[in-house]
Each structure stands twice: as C-alpha cells, then as structure tokens.
C-alpha positions in Angstrom: 6.4 100.6 -43.0 7.0 98.2 -40.2 4.5 97.9 -37.5 7.1 97.0 -35.0 9.6 98.9 -32.8 12.9 97.8 -31.5 14.6 99.0 -28.5 18.2 98.4 -27.5 19.2 100.9 -25.2 17.9 102.2 -21.7 16.8 105.7 -21.5 19.2 108.2 -19.9 18.1 110.5 -17.0 15.8 113.2 -17.8 14.3 116.4 -16.2 11.3 117.5 -18.3 8.0 119.2 -18.4 5.5 117.5 -20.7 1.7 117.7 -21.9 -0.1 114.7 -22.7 -3.4 114.6 -24.9 -6.9 115.0 -23.6 -8.5 112.5 -21.2 -10.1 109.7 -23.3 -13.0 109.1 -20.8 -13.9 112.7 -20.8 -13.6 113.0 -24.6 -16.1 110.2 -25.2 -18.4 111.3 -22.6 -18.4 115.1 -23.9 -19.1 113.7 -27.4 -22.1 111.6 -26.3 -23.6 114.3 -24.0 -23.1 117.0 -26.5 -25.0 114.9 -29.1 -28.2 115.1 -27.0 -27.8 118.7 -25.8 -29.8 121.7 -27.0 -27.2 123.8 -29.1 -23.7 123.9 -30.2 -21.0 122.6 -27.7 -17.4 123.2 -28.4 -14.3 121.3 -27.2 -10.6 122.1 -27.2 -8.0 119.3 -26.5 -10.3 116.6 -27.4 -8.3 113.3 -27.8 -7.7 112.4 -31.5 -7.7 108.7 -31.1 -9.4 105.8 -32.7 -11.9 105.4 -29.8 -12.9 109.1 -29.7 -13.1 109.3 -33.5 -15.4 106.2 -33.4 -17.7 108.1 -31.0 -17.8 110.9 -33.5 -18.8 108.6 -36.3 -21.3 107.0 -34.3 -23.2 110.2 -33.4 -23.0 111.2 -37.0 -24.8 108.1 -38.0 -27.5 109.2 -35.4 -28.1 112.4 -37.3 -25.8 114.7 -35.4 -23.5 117.3 -37.2 -20.0 117.4 -36.1 -17.0 119.7 -37.3 -13.8 118.8 -35.9 -10.6 120.7 -37.1 -7.8 122.7 -35.9 -7.9 121.0 -32.5 -11.4 122.4 -32.0 -14.6 120.0 -32.1 -18.1 121.4 -32.7 -21.2 119.2 -32.0 -24.4 120.4 -33.0 -26.8 118.8 -30.3 -30.1 117.4 -31.4 -31.8 117.3 -28.0 -32.5 114.4 -25.6 -34.8 112.7 -28.1 -33.5 114.0 -31.4 -31.6 111.2 -32.9 -32.6 110.8 -36.6 -31.3 107.9 -38.5 -31.9 105.5 -41.3 -33.3 102.0 -40.8 -30.8 99.1 -40.1 -27.8 101.3 -39.2 -24.7 99.8 -37.9 -22.4 101.6 -35.2 -18.9 100.4 -35.0 -17.4 100.9 -31.4 -14.2 99.5 -32.8 -11.9 99.0 -29.6 -13.8 101.2 -27.4 -15.8 99.6 -24.4 -16.7 103.0 -23.1 -18.3 103.9 -26.4 -20.0 100.5 -27.1 -21.5 100.3 -23.5 -22.3 104.0 -22.7 -24.0 104.5 -26.2 -26.6 101.8 -25.4 -27.9 103.9 -22.5 -28.7 106.5 -25.1 -30.5 104.2 -27.6 -33.1 102.6 -25.3 -35.9 104.6 -26.8 -35.1 104.0 -30.5 -37.8 103.2 -32.8 -35.8 101.1 -35.1 -33.2 98.2 -34.6 -29.5 99.5 -34.4 -26.7 97.0 -34.5 -23.5 97.6 -32.5 -20.3 95.9 -33.6 -16.7 96.1 -32.6 -13.1 94.9 -33.4 -11.9 91.4 -32.4 -10.9 92.6 -29.0 -14.2 94.4 -27.9 -16.1 91.4 -29.4 -14.6 89.1 -26.6 -15.8 91.6 -23.7 -18.9 90.9 -21.6 -22.1 93.0 -22.6 -24.5 91.3 -20.5 -23.6 93.6 -17.7 -25.2 96.4 -19.8 -28.1 94.5 -21.6 -29.4 93.1 -18.4 -30.1 96.6 -16.5 -31.2 98.2 -19.9 -33.7 95.5 -20.5 -35.5 96.4 -17.2 -36.1 99.9 -18.5 -38.0 98.3 -21.5 -35.4 98.1 -24.3 -35.1 94.9 -26.3 -31.7 93.2 -27.2 -30.5 90.5 -29.6 -27.1 89.3 -28.3 -24.6 86.7 -29.5 -24.4 83.4 -27.7 -21.4 84.5 -25.6 -23.3 87.8 -24.5 -20.8 89.9 -26.4 -20.9 91.8 -29.6 -22.3 92.1 -32.0 -25.7 92.9 -30.6 -28.8 94.7 -31.7 -30.8 97.0 -29.7 -34.4 98.2 -30.3 -35.8 100.7 -27.9 -39.2 101.3 -26.3 -41.3 104.4 -26.2 -42.6 103.3 -22.7 -39.5 103.4 -20.6 -39.9 102.8 -16.8 -37.3 103.9 -14.2 -35.5 101.0 -12.4 -33.6 100.2 -9.4 -30.2 98.2 -9.9 -27.3 97.1 -7.8 -24.2 97.6 -9.8 -21.7 95.4 -7.8 -18.8 94.9 -10.3 -17.3 98.6 -9.9 -17.8 99.1 -13.7 -18.0 102.9 -14.4 -19.2 101.9 -18.0 -22.1 100.0 -16.6 -23.1 102.6 -14.2 -22.8 105.3 -16.8 -25.0 103.5 -19.2 -27.8 103.0 -16.8 -27.4 106.8 -15.7 -28.1 107.6 -19.5 -30.9 105.2 -19.5 -32.4 106.9 -16.4 -32.2 110.3 -18.1 -34.8 108.9 -20.8 -37.1 107.0 -18.4 -40.2 108.2 -16.5 -39.9 108.3 -12.8 -36.7 108.0 -10.4 -33.9 105.4 -11.3 -31.9 104.4 -8.3 -28.5 102.8 -8.8 -26.5 101.3 -6.0 -23.2 101.3 -7.4 -19.8 99.9 -6.2 -17.1 102.6 -6.2 -15.7 103.5 -9.7 -14.8 106.4 -11.9 -17.5 109.3 -11.6 -16.8 111.3 -14.7 -20.5 111.0 -15.9 -22.0 112.0 -12.6 -19.6 115.1 -12.4 -20.4 116.2 -15.8 -24.0 115.9 -15.2 -24.0 117.7 -12.0 -22.0 120.4 -13.5 -24.7 120.7 -16.2 -27.4 120.9 -13.4 -29.4 117.8 -14.5 -31.5 116.0 -12.2 -28.9 113.6 -10.6 -28.3 113.1 -6.9 -25.2 111.3 -5.5 -25.0 110.1 -1.8 -21.5 108.9 -1.2 -21.3 105.9 1.0 -18.2 103.9 2.3 -18.3 101.0 -0.2 -20.7 102.2 -2.7 -22.5 105.4 -4.1 -26.3 105.8 -4.2 -27.2 107.6 -7.6 -30.6 109.0 -8.3 -31.6 110.1 -11.7 -34.9 111.6 -13.0 -36.0 112.1 -16.5 -34.1 114.9 -18.4 -36.1 117.4 -20.7 -33.2 119.5 -21.7 -29.2 119.6 -21.6 -27.4 122.9 -22.1 -24.5 122.8 -24.5 -21.1 122.2 -22.9 -17.9 124.2 -23.9 -14.9 122.1 -22.5 -11.2 122.4 -22.6 -10.5 118.6 -22.0 -7.9 118.1 -19.2 -5.0 115.8 -19.8 -5.4 112.1 -19.4 -4.0 110.4 -16.1 -3.9 107.0 -17.6 -1.7 108.3 -20.4 0.4 110.4 -18.1 1.0 107.1 -16.1 3.5 105.8 -18.6 5.8 108.8 -18.1 5.2 108.6 -14.4 6.4 104.9 -14.5 9.4 105.7 -16.7 10.4 108.4 -14.1 10.0 106.1 -11.2 12.1 103.3 -12.9 14.9 105.6 -14.1 17.8 107.0 -12.0 18.1 110.7 -11.2 15.1 111.7 -13.2 12.2 114.3 -12.7 9.1 115.0 -14.8 6.3 117.4 -14.7 3.0 116.8 -16.4 0.9 119.6 -17.0 -3.0 120.1 -16.5 -3.9 116.5 -15.7 -7.3 115.2 -14.7 -6.5 114.0 -11.2 -10.2 112.8 -10.3 -9.8 110.9 -6.9 -11.5 107.9 -8.6 -8.5 107.7 -11.0 -5.4 108.3 -8.9 -5.0 104.9 -7.4 -1.7 104.4 -9.0 -0.3 107.7 -7.3 -1.4 106.3 -4.0 0.2 103.0 -4.5 3.4 104.7 -5.6 3.6 106.9 -2.4 3.2 103.8 -0.5 6.2 102.4 -2.3 8.3 105.4 -1.5 7.9 107.6 -4.6 7.8 111.5 -4.1 4.7 112.8 -6.0 3.4 116.3 -5.7 0.2 117.8 -7.1 0.8 121.4 -8.3 -1.7 124.1 -9.1 -4.8 122.3 -8.0 -8.1 123.6 -9.2 -11.7 122.3 -9.9 -12.6 122.7 -13.6 -16.2 121.7 -14.8 -16.6 119.6 -11.7 -13.2 117.6 -12.2 -9.9 117.9 -10.1 -7.2 119.1 -12.4 -3.3 119.7 -11.6 0.3 119.5 -12.6 2.0 116.4 -11.5 5.6 116.4 -10.3 7.4 113.0 -9.9 11.0 112.3 -9.0 12.7 108.9 -9.2 13.3 107.4 -5.9 16.6 105.9 -4.7 14.9 102.8 -3.5 11.4 101.1 -4.0 9.5 99.4 -1.2 7.2 96.4 -2.0 3.6 96.8 -1.4 0.6 94.7 -0.1 -1.9 96.5 -2.1 -5.3 97.2 -0.6 -8.1 96.0 -2.9 -10.0 99.3 -2.4 -7.5 100.9 -4.7 -8.1 98.6 -7.6 -10.9 100.4 -9.4 -9.0 103.7 -9.2 -6.1 102.1 -10.9 -7.7 99.5 -13.3 -6.0 100.8 -16.4 -2.5 101.2 -14.7 -1.8 97.8 -13.3 0.6 96.5 -15.9 2.7 99.6 -15.1 2.3 99.0 -11.2 3.6 95.4 -11.8 6.7 96.6 -13.8 7.3 99.0 -10.7 6.8 96.1 -8.3 9.4 94.1 -10.3 12.1 96.7 -9.2 10.9 97.0 -5.6 12.7 95.4 -2.8 10.5 92.4 -1.3 7.3 90.7 -2.4 4.4 92.8 -3.7 0.9 91.4 -3.6 -2.3 92.3 -5.4 -5.8 90.9 -5.0 -9.3 90.7 -6.5 -8.0 91.8 -9.9 -10.7 90.1 -12.0 -11.8 93.1 -13.7 -8.3 93.3 -15.5 -9.4 90.2 -17.6 -12.4 92.2 -18.6 -10.3 94.6 -20.5 -8.9 94.7 -24.1 -6.9 91.5 -23.3 -6.4 89.2 -20.3 -4.2 91.8 -18.7 -3.4 89.7 -15.5 -2.1 86.8 -17.5 -0.2 89.3 -19.8 1.3 91.1 -16.9 2.7 87.8 -15.4 3.9 86.8 -19.0 5.9 90.0 -19.3 7.4 89.6 -15.8 8.6 86.1 -16.9 10.1 87.2 -19.9 12.0 89.8 -18.0 13.2 87.2 -15.4 10.9 88.1 -12.6 9.1 85.6 -10.6 5.4 86.0 -10.1 2.7 83.8 -8.8 -0.8 84.1 -10.1 -3.8 82.4 -8.2 -7.3 83.0 -9.3 -7.5 86.8 -9.6 -4.6 87.7 -7.5 -0.7 88.1 -8.2 2.5 88.1 -6.1 5.6 89.6 -7.6 9.0 88.8 -6.3 10.9 92.2 -6.9 14.6 92.5 -7.9 16.1 96.1 -7.3 19.1 95.1 -9.3 17.1 93.8 -12.3 19.1 94.2 -15.7 18.0 92.6 -18.8 20.6 91.3 -21.4 18.5 89.3 -23.8 15.9 89.6 -26.7 12.3 89.8 -25.8 9.5 89.7 -28.4 6.0 90.9 -27.4 3.3 90.0 -30.0 -0.1 88.3 -30.2 -1.6 90.2 -27.5 -4.9 91.2 -29.1 -3.5 94.6 -30.2 -3.9 95.9 -26.5 -2.6 99.3 -26.6 -1.7 99.3 -23.0 0.6 96.1 -23.4 2.4 97.9 -26.2 3.1 101.0 -24.2 4.0 99.0 -21.0 6.4 97.0 -23.0 8.0 100.2 -24.3 8.4 101.5 -20.7 10.0 98.1 -19.6 12.5 98.3 -22.6 13.7 101.8 -21.9 13.9 101.1 -17.9 15.5 97.8 -17.7 17.4 97.3 -20.9 17.7 94.2 -23.2 16.7 94.1 -27.0 12.9 94.5 -27.1 10.9 93.8 -30.4 7.5 95.0 -29.8 4.8 94.3 -32.6 1.4 96.0 -33.6 2.7 99.7 -33.0 -0.5 100.9 -34.5 -2.4 99.8 -31.4 -1.7 103.1 -29.7 -4.0 104.8 -32.1 -6.8 103.4 -29.9 -5.9 105.8 -27.1 -2.6 107.6 -27.5 -1.3 108.3 -30.9 1.3 110.6 -30.0 2.9 108.2 -27.2 6.1 107.6 -29.1 6.5 111.2 -30.1 6.5 112.3 -26.5 8.9 109.7 -25.6 11.3 110.9 -28.2 11.2 114.3 -26.5 12.1 112.9 -23.2 15.2 111.4 -25.0 16.2 114.3 -26.8 
C-alpha cells in the first residue's frame, strides 16, 4: 500500500459538525500521573496515537498494569514511589517530546539506570533543557554529545528541592521539573515563562501541594513533596491542535462553516484563534464549561469574505506553537504583509518548522522572507495553484503532512504528499474525518 496521498481538486464548500480525538497533551499527562496514583484510574476518549501508546508501553515497562480496550483505558497506579522494573530497561519515546521529557521527572529517584531512546526526529531535539534542572535535584545523566537522545538516567534517593528559572516557555521542561519537585524533599520553586499549563491544572484538580502565582510575563510555581495521588477518572476533551486543521480549512474555503464539539480551549492553547480574530475571522466558543480544571467548549467557525494581514504579537507565540504552519497558510491568502517574530521554538519541534513553512509557501508561489527567527509573508488573496507540488523528506513531521493536505484542498494544484503514516503520531483519523467533510 502506498504511503503517499495525491490531491488534484479543491474542497467544495461545506457546513458540518465534527468531533476530533482526545487531546494529546492531556492524554499523555493522564497516563503518566495515573501511573503513580494510588488506585485505578479510568479514561474515555484517550487518544489512540503512537505517542500515547508509547506512553502506555513506557509505564508498563515500569511495572504498571494497563488495560486499554473499547475506547476505555484503565491504569492500575503503583503509587508515587512504586515503579518496579528490571535492570537495564530501555524506554522508547518514539516521536514524543512530551513523553521523552516529562517521564524523566518521574524517574529522578530510580535506583538503576534507565535508557531513553526515540526516533530519528526526536533524537535531534534538545534534552539539556531537561537534564540540567533535573541534575540539580540529584539525578545523574549520561547524554550524547549533542545533548539529545539516547540518554541514560540514574536517580537518587536523596533528592533536594531546587529553584529554577525556565526562560524558554517550554511546557515540557516546566512539567518535568514539577514532577521532579513532587518527589524531592522541600519546596521546589519554578519561575516559568508563560506556556501551556495542563500539568498544573491537573495537579490542582487532584488537590496536590502545588501553588501557582500568575504574573504578567511568567508564572511562579511552588511544589512540595507528594505522598499520595488519588486516581483520576477522565473523559479526555478533544484536541485544539487537531481541531486547528479543520479551522484552517474552513477559513481558507468559501462559504463554509464548521462546528467542532467539546474541544479543550485552555487559554494557553488558543493563540491561533486570537490571531484569526485579528485577521477578520468570526469564531464563537459555544457551551463553555470547566471540566477537571480545563476550559472546554464547542468551536464555531465561518469562512470570512476577506482576510487581513497581521503583525503578530510575540506574546501569542507559545499559545499557538503547534499551529504556526497553518497560520502561515492563512497569511498567504491575507491581503498585505503578515509578520511573525521570535519563533525560535518552532525549530525545536519534530522538524525545523520555520524553514519548512517558508519552503511550502515558496512552492505555492508565495513570497516570504526569513531572518533569524522571524518571517514576513506577502499574502495573495487571489492565489490559485496550477502546478505539481511534491512534499517529502520532512523528517516525517505529522504537522507538515497535515498542513500540506490543507493547502492542497484550499488552493488547488496537484499535490503529492509522502509519508502518510506520520499522522499515526498524533492524529490517525485525520484523513477519515476529512473525507466526512467532502461527503
């Protein structure tokens, strides 16, 4: 079977209601936190992607029983200090930075070395941002020369609380330190640049000893040692990053409308929605509610008659970091020049996404200028593509694949997009849901 898709026609206008799978960030965090709880945790709508399945396989290697069938996952937690594993085990994080980085915070008290590996893409990503603070607790690391995977961690039984300034806006780094603080004696203090706060919200909901003080540019987080975690039954809300592809398709299509049900619209994740509103898109959040600490709602989007360019405030970057490839596509159709700055974190993802974003725009016939970590996009509201475009050799970055599909359906042309299997990482049902829109 071919691992390539071909698109030759633009999508017709549509008016649909859809659901997308469970939030990947929440799914992985639920798996990790449930593994150290006291009792059985149950989740519905857990994302069945390679990243989440890798998290489940990881905790199984650490002696945790998991039963996952009929869309219900049960995890039999072993307690905060209950991991039980063989010597010289290897945990494969595959493509998941969330798993590879967060699990290290739970392993800082291990008594035997544990090796963490990942796929080709993950093995290029920076892990010193995690090993540096975790070493301060007392954990020991053997890291490759380029400070990435593979690495080996051996914990300490004499963990001491730390103070750390997280200045990259990395939720994965922040969460890993929080997990470390849950195992260390004393009060761990993290001064963290604004980023996703799923970990903090889950721990607050579980009434664990964590305090968060919101400041203008950073959060001050204080974590004390945890003795016991209650099990967590969770109906995982839908993923805003997966929803973003259908939002972008609606924005780029004529006379179209979409409602996406029960989506996690955590304020630290909706930067794309804020940008689109500035560009003239009508977006409504319907049936809003708080669920287990997270803001959840239906999202209603209508395609605009015209799109305005945007000079994007950098403060929105962290809340849209996974959506920028789609935002670049939308800027390509806007009237005027759109500019985006301080996007260095884009190149810390599965592939160098800033470079790839510019490359895809060039293939489409859109001028862009990249300088350091910034990009200017010269929009063309009348853009129509009448040529063949081939997308391949992109380190199997799932978001590049899906963004290319949205571009093909929005702008026309003949697109040959390779490595279809890359979507198994985060959104295996992506093409199936797209087919429903076209039905």
